C-alpha positions in Angstrom: 138.6 137.4 22.4 135.7 134.9 22.0 132.6 135.0 19.9 129.7 136.7 21.8 127.0 136.1 19.2 125.8 132.6 18.9 126.0 130.9 15.5 122.9 129.7 13.7 123.8 126.1 14.7 124.1 127.1 18.3 120.7 128.8 18.3 119.1 125.7 16.6 120.7 123.4 19.2 119.3 125.7 22.0 115.8 125.6 20.4 116.0 121.8 20.1 117.2 121.4 23.7 114.2 123.5 24.9 111.8 121.4 22.8 113.2 118.2 24.1 111.8 119.0 27.5 108.5 117.8 26.0 110.0 114.4 25.3 109.9 113.5 29.0 106.1 113.9 29.1 105.5 111.9 25.9 105.1 108.3 25.2 108.5 106.8 24.3 107.5 106.3 20.6 106.3 109.9 20.4 109.4 111.1 22.1 111.6 109.3 19.5 109.6 110.9 16.7 110.0 114.3 18.3 113.7 113.9 18.4 113.9 112.7 14.8 111.7 115.7 13.7 113.9 118.2 15.5 117.0 116.7 13.9 115.4 117.4 10.5 115.7 121.1 11.1 119.4 120.9 11.5 119.9 119.7 7.9 119.6 123.2 6.4 121.5 125.3 9.0 124.0 126.6 6.4 121.1 127.8 4.2 119.4 129.4 7.2 122.6 131.2 8.1 123.0 132.8 4.7 119.3 133.5 4.0 118.9 136.2 6.5 115.8 134.6 7.9 115.2 134.6 11.6 116.7 131.4 12.9 113.4 130.2 14.5 111.5 130.6 11.3 114.3 129.0 9.2 114.5 126.1 11.6 110.7 125.5 11.4 110.8 125.9 7.6 113.6 123.4 7.4 111.6 120.8 9.4 108.5 121.3 7.2 110.6 121.1 4.0 112.3 117.8 5.1 108.9 116.4 6.1 107.5 117.2 2.7 110.5 115.4 1.1 109.8 112.4 3.2 106.1 112.4 2.2 107.0 112.9 -1.5 109.5 110.1 -1.4 107.4 107.8 0.7 110.3 107.3 3.2 109.9 106.8 6.9 
């Protein structure tokens, strides 16, 4: 019998897919940044899974966390 409850990664992919609908209405450069930002949230999916946080909040927190690291390190 198959799994009926989506995994954290599947939920994150679904949220990303929904957010990507915005990309079609954005300038190409902004759309690329949106895609890069959404991918940042996937970095910590294992931590989200084991934390017990709601997936949506964990995904947003992961994006913010990775953005802070980029700012701290001065990377683009």
